[in-house]
Each structure stands twice: as structure tokens, then as C-alpha cells.
C-alpha positions in Angstrom: -8.8 -111.2 -16.4 -10.8 -108.3 -17.6 -14.1 -107.5 -15.9 -16.6 -110.1 -17.2 -19.6 -109.3 -19.2 -22.9 -111.2 -19.1 -22.9 -114.2 -21.5 -25.7 -114.9 -24.0 -27.4 -118.2 -24.4 -28.0 -117.7 -28.1 -24.2 -117.8 -28.5 -23.4 -120.3 -25.8 -25.7 -123.0 -27.3 -24.2 -122.7 -30.8 -24.5 -125.7 -33.0 -21.8 -124.4 -35.4 -18.8 -126.7 -35.8 -15.2 -126.0 -35.1 -13.0 -126.5 -38.2 -15.7 -126.6 -40.9 -18.4 -124.4 -42.4 -20.1 -127.4 -43.9 -23.8 -127.4 -43.0 -25.4 -130.3 -41.1 -26.9 -132.9 -43.4 -30.5 -132.0 -44.2 -31.7 -135.6 -44.1 -30.1 -136.4 -40.7 -32.7 -136.6 -37.9 -30.0 -136.2 -35.3 -29.2 -132.8 -33.7 -25.7 -131.5 -34.1 -25.1 -132.4 -30.5 -26.3 -136.0 -31.0 -23.8 -136.2 -33.9 -21.1 -135.1 -31.5 -22.0 -137.8 -29.1 -21.9 -140.4 -31.9 -18.6 -139.3 -33.2 -17.1 -139.5 -29.7 -18.6 -143.0 -29.0 -17.2 -144.4 -32.3 -13.7 -142.9 -31.9 -10.7 -145.1 -31.1 -9.7 -142.8 -28.3 -13.1 -143.4 -26.5 -13.0 -147.1 -27.1 -9.6 -147.4 -25.5 -10.9 -145.8 -22.3 -12.2 -149.3 -21.5 -8.7 -150.3 -20.6 -7.7 -147.2 -18.7 -7.6 -146.8 -15.0 -10.3 -144.8 -13.2 -8.7 -145.3 -9.7 -7.5 -148.9 -9.4 -4.9 -149.9 -12.1 -5.0 -153.2 -14.0 -7.8 -154.6 -11.9 -9.1 -158.1 -12.7 -12.4 -157.5 -11.0 -14.8 -156.6 -13.8 -17.2 -154.8 -11.5 -14.6 -152.0 -11.0 -14.9 -148.8 -13.0 -12.7 -147.9 -15.9 -12.5 -144.5 -17.6 -15.0 -145.8 -20.1 -17.7 -146.8 -17.6 -17.1 -143.6 -15.6 -17.5 -141.5 -18.7 -20.7 -143.2 -19.8 -22.2 -142.8 -16.3 -21.2 -139.2 -16.1 -22.8 -138.6 -19.5 -26.0 -140.1 -18.3 -26.0 -137.8 -15.3 -25.0 -134.9 -17.4 -27.9 -135.4 -19.7 -30.3 -135.2 -16.8 -28.6 -132.1 -15.4 -28.7 -130.4 -18.8 -32.4 -131.2 -19.4 -33.3 -129.7 -16.1 -31.4 -126.5 -16.8 -32.9 -126.5 -20.3 -36.4 -126.5 -18.7 -35.3 -123.6 -16.5 -34.1 -121.6 -19.5 -37.2 -122.4 -21.4 -39.3 -121.1 -18.5 -37.4 -117.9 -18.6 -37.7 -117.6 -22.4 -34.0 -117.8 -22.9 -33.7 -120.9 -25.1 -32.8 -119.8 -28.7 -35.2 -120.6 -31.4 -35.0 -124.1 -32.7 -33.7 -125.5 -29.4 -35.5 -127.3 -26.6 -34.4 -128.6 -23.2 -33.5 -131.9 -24.7 -30.8 -130.2 -26.7 -29.2 -128.7 -23.6 -29.1 -132.2 -22.2 -27.4 -133.5 -25.3 -24.7 -130.9 -25.1 -23.8 -131.7 -21.6 -24.0 -135.4 -22.3 -21.5 -135.2 -25.2 -19.2 -133.1 -23.1 -19.3 -135.5 -20.2 -18.7 -138.4 -22.6 -15.4 -136.7 -23.8 -14.2 -135.3 -20.5 -11.7 -138.0 -19.8 -10.8 -138.9 -23.4 -7.3 -137.3 -23.1 -6.3 -139.0 -19.9 -3.0 -141.0 -20.1 -2.7 -144.6 -18.8 -2.9 -145.3 -15.1 -5.2 -142.4 -14.1 -3.9 -139.5 -12.0 -0.7 -141.4 -11.2 0.0 -141.4 -15.0 -0.4 -137.6 -15.1 1.9 -137.3 -12.1 4.5 -139.5 -13.8 4.5 -137.4 -17.0 4.7 -134.1 -15.1 7.5 -135.5 -13.0 9.5 -136.7 -16.0 9.4 -133.3 -17.8 10.2 -131.5 -14.6 13.3 -133.7 -14.0 14.3 -133.3 -17.7 13.6 -129.6 -18.2 17.2 -129.1 -19.3 16.3 -130.9 -22.5 14.0 -128.1 -23.3 16.3 -125.1 -22.9 15.1 -122.3 -25.0 11.4 -123.4 -25.0 9.2 -120.5 -23.8 8.1 -120.8 -20.2 4.4 -120.9 -21.2 5.1 -123.9 -23.5 7.2 -125.6 -20.9 4.4 -125.3 -18.4 2.2 -127.5 -20.7 4.7 -130.3 -20.0 5.7 -129.8 -16.4 2.1 -129.3 -15.4 0.6 -131.8 -17.8 -3.2 -132.2 -17.6 -5.4 -134.8 -19.4 -8.1 -132.1 -19.7 -6.0 -130.3 -22.2 -5.3 -133.4 -24.2 -9.1 -134.0 -24.4 -9.5 -130.7 -26.2 -6.6 -131.5 -28.5 -8.1 -134.9 -29.4 -11.5 -133.4 -30.2 -10.1 -130.6 -32.4 -6.9 -132.0 -33.8 -6.2 -135.8 -33.5 -9.6 -137.4 -33.0 -9.8 -139.0 -36.4 -6.4 -140.8 -36.3 -6.1 -141.3 -40.0 -6.5 -137.7 -41.0 -5.5 -135.8 -37.8 -8.3 -133.4 -38.4 -10.2 -133.9 -35.1 -13.9 -134.6 -34.7 -15.0 -131.1 -35.7 -17.3 -130.8 -32.6 -19.9 -128.1 -32.1 -18.9 -125.0 -30.3 -21.4 -125.6 -27.5 -19.9 -129.0 -26.7 -16.4 -127.6 -26.7 -17.5 -124.9 -24.3 -19.2 -127.4 -22.0 -16.2 -129.6 -22.1 -13.6 -127.0 -21.0 -13.9 -127.0 -17.2 -10.7 -124.9 -17.1 -10.8 -122.7 -20.2 -7.2 -121.5 -19.9 -3.6 -122.5 -20.7 -1.2 -123.8 -18.2 0.6 -120.5 -18.0 -2.7 -118.9 -16.8 -3.6 -121.5 -14.2 -3.5 -120.2 -10.7 -0.4 -120.9 -8.6 -0.5 -124.4 -7.1 -3.2 -125.6 -9.5 -2.3 -127.7 -12.6 -5.8 -127.8 -14.0 -6.1 -126.3 -17.5 -8.0 -127.3 -20.6 -5.7 -126.0 -23.4 -2.2 -126.6 -24.5 -0.3 -123.8 -26.2 -0.5 -125.8 -29.4 -4.3 -125.1 -29.3 -4.2 -121.6 -27.8 -5.6 -120.2 -31.0 -8.5 -122.7 -30.9 -9.3 -121.6 -27.3 -9.3 -118.0 -28.3 -11.5 -118.6 -31.4 -14.0 -120.8 -29.6 -14.2 -118.4 -26.6 -14.8 -115.5 -29.0 -17.6 -117.2 -30.9 -19.3 -118.4 -27.7 -19.0 -115.0 -26.1 -17.0 -116.2 -23.1 -15.6 -113.2 -21.2 -11.9 -113.0 -20.5 -8.7 -112.4 -22.3 -6.4 -114.5 -24.6 -5.6 -117.8 -23.0 -7.8 -117.2 -19.9 -11.6 -117.1 -20.0 -14.6 -117.5 -17.8 -16.3 -120.9 -17.9 -19.1 -121.8 -20.2 -22.1 -122.1 -17.9 -22.8 -125.7 -19.0 -19.2 -126.6 -17.9 -20.5 -126.4 -14.4 -23.0 -129.1 -15.2 -20.2 -131.3 -16.8 -18.2 -130.8 -13.6 -21.2 -131.6 -11.4 -21.9 -134.9 -13.2 -18.2 -135.9 -12.9 -18.1 -134.8 -9.2 -21.1 -136.8 -8.2 -20.2 -139.9 -10.3 -16.6 -140.3 -9.3 -17.3 -139.8 -5.6 -20.1 -142.3 -5.4 -18.5 -144.8 -7.7 -15.1 -144.6 -6.0 -16.8 -145.5 -2.7 -18.6 -148.3 -4.4 -15.5 -149.7 -6.0 -13.6 -149.5 -2.6 -16.4 -151.6 -1.0 -16.1 -154.1 -3.9 -12.4 -154.4 -3.3 -12.7 -154.7 0.5 -10.9 -151.3 1.1 -14.1 -150.1 2.8 -16.6 -152.3 4.6 -19.6 -153.5 2.6 -22.1 -151.5 4.6 -20.2 -148.3 4.3 -22.6 -146.4 2.1 -25.6 -147.4 4.3 -23.8 -146.4 7.5 -22.5 -143.1 6.2 -25.6 -141.9 4.3 -28.6 -143.3 6.1 -29.2 -140.1 8.1 -28.6 -137.8 5.1 -31.1 -139.9 3.1 -33.6 -139.5 6.0 -33.9 -143.3 6.3 -36.0 -144.6 9.3 -35.1 -147.8 11.2 -37.3 -150.1 9.1 -35.8 -148.8 5.8 -32.3 -149.2 7.2 -33.1 -152.8 8.2 -34.5 -153.5 4.8 -31.3 -152.2 3.1 -29.0 -154.0 5.5 -30.6 -157.4 4.6 -29.9 -157.0 0.9 -26.7 -158.3 -0.8 -24.0 -155.7 -1.0 -24.2 -154.9 -4.7 -28.0 -154.7 -4.7 -27.9 -152.5 -1.6 -25.3 -150.2 -3.0 -27.1 -150.0 -6.3 -30.2 -148.7 -4.5 -28.2 -146.3 -2.4 -26.3 -145.0 -5.4 -29.7 -144.2 -7.1 -30.9 -142.5 -3.9 -27.8 -140.4 -3.5 -27.8 -139.3 -7.2 -31.5 -138.8 -7.1 -31.0 -136.1 -4.5 -27.7 -134.7 -5.8 -28.9 -134.0 -9.3 -31.8 -131.7 -8.4 -29.7 -130.1 -5.7 -27.0 -129.1 -8.2 -29.7 -127.9 -10.6 -31.1 -125.7 -7.8 -27.6 -124.3 -7.2 -27.3 -123.5 -10.9 -30.6 -121.6 -10.9 -29.8 -119.8 -7.7 -26.5 -118.6 -8.9 -27.5 -118.2 -12.6 -26.8 -114.5 -12.8 -23.3 -114.9 -11.3 -22.6 -117.8 -13.5 -23.6 -115.8 -16.6 -21.2 -113.0 -15.5 -18.4 -115.5 -15.1 -18.3 -114.5 -11.4 -19.2 -117.8 -9.8 -16.2 -119.5 -8.2 -17.5 -122.7 -6.6 -18.6 -126.0 -7.9 -22.3 -126.7 -8.0 -21.9 -129.7 -5.6 -20.1 -127.3 -3.1 -22.8 -124.7 -3.5 -25.8 -127.0 -3.2 -28.1 -126.4 -0.3 -29.1 -130.0 0.2 -27.2 -131.5 3.2 -26.8 -134.7 1.2 -24.3 -133.0 -1.1 -22.3 -131.7 1.8 -22.4 -135.2 3.3 -21.0 -136.6 0.0 -18.2 -134.2 0.1 -17.4 -134.9 3.8 -17.5 -138.7 3.5 -15.4 -138.8 0.4 -12.9 -136.4 1.8 -12.7 -138.5 5.0 -11.6 -141.7 3.2 -9.9 -140.3 0.2 -6.4 -141.2 1.5 -7.6 -144.8 2.0 -9.0 -145.0 -1.5 -5.8 -143.7 -3.1 -3.2 -145.4 -0.8 -4.3 -149.0 -0.7 -1.3 -151.3 -0.8 -2.1 -152.9 -4.1 -2.9 -149.6 -5.7 0.4 -148.0 -4.6 2.4 -151.0 -5.7 0.8 -150.9 -9.2 1.1 -147.1 -9.4 4.9 -147.3 -8.7 5.2 -149.8 -11.5 3.0 -147.6 -13.7 5.2 -144.6 -13.1 8.3 -146.5 -13.9 6.6 -147.8 -17.1 5.8 -144.3 -18.3 9.2 -143.0 -17.3 10.8 -145.7 -19.4 8.6 -144.8 -22.4 9.5 -141.2 -22.1 13.2 -142.0 -21.5 13.2 -143.9 -24.8 10.9 -141.9 -27.0 11.6 -138.3 -26.0 15.3 -138.1 -26.7 14.8 -139.8 -30.1 12.1 -137.3 -30.9 14.2 -134.4 -29.8 17.1 -135.7 -31.9 15.0 -134.9 -34.9 15.2 -131.2 -33.8 19.0 -131.4 -33.9 21.6 -131.5 -31.2 23.7 -134.5 -30.3 23.1 -133.9 -26.5 19.5 -134.9 -27.1 20.3 -138.2 -28.6 19.1 -141.3 -26.7 18.6 -145.0 -27.4 16.4 -144.5 -30.4 17.0 -143.3 -33.9 15.0 -141.0 -36.0 13.8 -143.9 -38.2 12.8 -145.9 -35.1 10.9 -143.0 -33.5 9.2 -142.3 -36.8 8.1 -145.9 -37.1 6.4 -145.6 -33.7 5.0 -142.1 -33.7 4.2 -141.9 -37.4 6.5 -141.0 -40.3 4.5 -138.1 -41.6 4.2 -136.5 -38.2 7.9 -136.9 -37.4 8.8 -135.6 -40.9 6.8 -132.4 -40.1 9.2 -131.6 -37.3 11.7 -128.9 -38.5 15.2 -129.3 -37.3 16.6 -126.0 -36.1 13.1 -124.5 -35.6 12.8 -123.0 -32.1 9.4 -124.5 -31.7 10.6 -128.0 -32.7 11.4 -129.4 -29.1 7.9 -128.4 -27.9 6.2 -129.9 -31.0 8.2 -133.1 -30.5 7.1 -133.3 -26.9 3.4 -132.8 -27.9 3.9 -135.5 -30.5 5.0 -138.0 -27.8 2.2 -136.9 -25.5 -0.3 -137.6 -28.3 1.1 -141.1 -28.4 1.1 -141.6 -24.6 -2.4 -140.2 -24.1 -3.8 -142.7 -26.6 -2.3 -145.7 -24.8 -4.3 -148.1 -22.5 -2.8 -149.3 -19.3 -2.1 -152.7 -20.8 -0.5 -151.3 -23.9 1.8 -149.0 -21.9 2.8 -151.9 -19.7 3.5 -154.2 -22.7 5.4 -151.5 -24.6 7.6 -150.8 -21.6 8.4 -154.5 -21.4 9.3 -154.5 -25.0 11.6 -151.5 -24.6 13.3 -153.5 -21.8 13.8 -156.4 -24.1 11.4 -158.6 -22.2 8.9 -159.2 -24.9 5.2 -158.3 -25.0 
């Protein structure tokens, strides 16, 4: 990357929308960022997060988090983080005219709400299944540029989130949700393409199909960098912090609910970090598990949020230069934040390797593999080449993926195989766990 320049809040907090020059309705009392939030909430992609895995697939315990509940909780925390930072900016006289701290909170809230909207079924195991399939079938994409192939073999749900917001969010028109630039900036935790991701890291926020969008948005927001690889929007650190805090605390809470961790785990592991005396420990120990964990969750978050805000203000100048390389949770001075990182890291393998979870993940990976085995060769057949033919026909894949979208694929076009793959990924990313499982059974001839 080129040496970064300092960013400007008047650009970073832009309420201009991607994909349209239409002004905001004069009679709408909502801010542009509230309208972003509402568009996301009412989208089909967001609604389907209610049946997508956070950590534990296809769980029948209704107290366990889904992608939907996690996204809503992250949005709540993100709003608080944004409001605090908004007050910090207001105190420095850096809030642009017409904006107040509440607007900064709304930007982060909307970004947090959308941060998992592109995740495929079955959580991270679904991402791994997709990456594994494309890596094993890379020969089907001979001639596809390496940068484009990396989108597939290093698949990341973060990049699908951007695509949904700017391209496919309104399913009937395929025009996206036309979000504000500020929310797009806060959403992109990894404002780069797969080809620009560091070695060994598959995290990126933009497919090659949206590379032009990334460049345009980064240019209008004033993000330093070069095509396909930019410094983070400062508010993306807050989106990340909300996610980091929420998933760590909630994953621990879910593990206790499922009996993977003992019911007093949070109390035992955090009583010292929360400065609890013996009487308070005894009071908490006497409470039912869910009530106790709810109070401990509030106490942990009540310390972690201001600690991350303090880290943001401490490193503000470096963040504005694009020169801050840590997460706010890692950089926070409060020992509670370090304890959260240590405790989660110490049990992470137990959380992700429970017997039931592994059994279901293996089945999930087979389900996604079967879907790709069926859909991808048929989609590639549209591009030409008998070697790419599989069990499905063009008419069949068009009926599933959408006739207009399949008709847009140009046989013989060098870009066609990549476009066909993205078309299939659009379909997969929109699936719930239950739909993917049911469809794979149908493809096997076993019914729904």
C-alpha cells in the first residue's frame, strides 16, 4: 500500500448513497443511516439469518444464538460504541455540520446489523466447505485469472455481505439496498480483495465482481490505499469491537446452556476481573444459571465497551492515518478485555469441537458439497465446454438460479466461469441451514 494520509471525518461520515443520486425524502424524519438500518431489517437476507448457524448448527434449543440474534446484539453494542465515539468527536469539534453523536451510533449500528448478512449456511464450517470445494475443483476454472479464482478458493462471507448490500439485496430487482457510504465503510472490516489479503489470511470484504465498488467507495470516503487494498474506515474498528465482544461472551453463554462448559463458568473465570468480593460472588452463585449469566454478561460488556472506546480515543491519530494494526479489544487497557481474550482462547477448541457440533458440521459440509457438485457443473455448462457438464441441464439450473441471471451468462466469454461461480455463491449465501439441508436431500432423491 502507498503511505497513508490522514482521513477526514467530513468524508468518512458521508450520508450519500451508493448507486443513486436521489436525495433523501424531505418529509422523512429518519436520518439516512436509520433508513439503512430499516432497509437491512426488512430484507429477506436479514430475515433468513434467523435460521443460520452462529456456532451450533441446527440446534433445537431456542436459547442458542443464531446469526440473527448475534447480529441484533452486535448492532446494539455497536450503537453504544458509536455514540461514545461521536461524543469524543463532538468534543474535538470534528463532527461535520448537521451530524451529532447519535448519527455516529446509527452508522455503526447499521453496519453491525449487516456484518453477517453474507454468511453461508452452517457458519464457519460452511465457509470452509465452499473454499474446500473450489480448491478441489480448481481445474474447472482453467483460464480464470488468479485474482478471481482467489475469491472462490478463499471464500469469505464478509465479501458476500458487501455484494448483497450493493448488488443483490432487493431480490426482485438485483439493485442492492443503495446504502450510505458511511455504513459501507463501517461494514468493511477488510477493505481489500482476496488477491490483496495477507498470506495465510482469507479475510477480505470485496469480491472481484465488486472491485470497482470498493475503489469508488474508498475514493469518496477518502480511505488511503491503492486499488483493491485500502486502510480501514475508522468506524470499522467499532463494528469489529462489537462483534468481538458479543461473539466471545455469547459463545461462552451458549456453551454453558448446552453443557459444553459448566454452568458457573462465567462466574468462576471473570469474578476476579470484575473485582467481585466474596459476598457478591456468593450472591451470584445462588442465582439460576441464566439469570446469573445475564447479569455477568451485562457486567462484562459494561466494562468492555468503554474500554474499547478508550482504546479508540488513545489511538485515534494512528487510526486516522490507517496505521493502527490491532483490534480495539486487543489494544484495550482494561484487564477485563485481556481476560475475555484469554478465557475464550483457552476453551475455543472445546466450543468448536464438541461431538454433536462436529457430527453436524461433517453433514453440513457434505450437504454444501453436494449442492456445489450439482449446481456448479450445470452453471459452467452454460459457459460452454462438454467437460464441464454435470447432472443438471441449463434449463434446470436456470429454473433454480433464475432464468434472467443465467441468460446473462455469455458462452465463450472468458469471464463466464467466474460469473457462473458468483451466481451459484449468491444462491448458497442466501440459504438457511434448513433449506440447504432440505435441498441436498432433494438432490439425492430423498424428498424434502
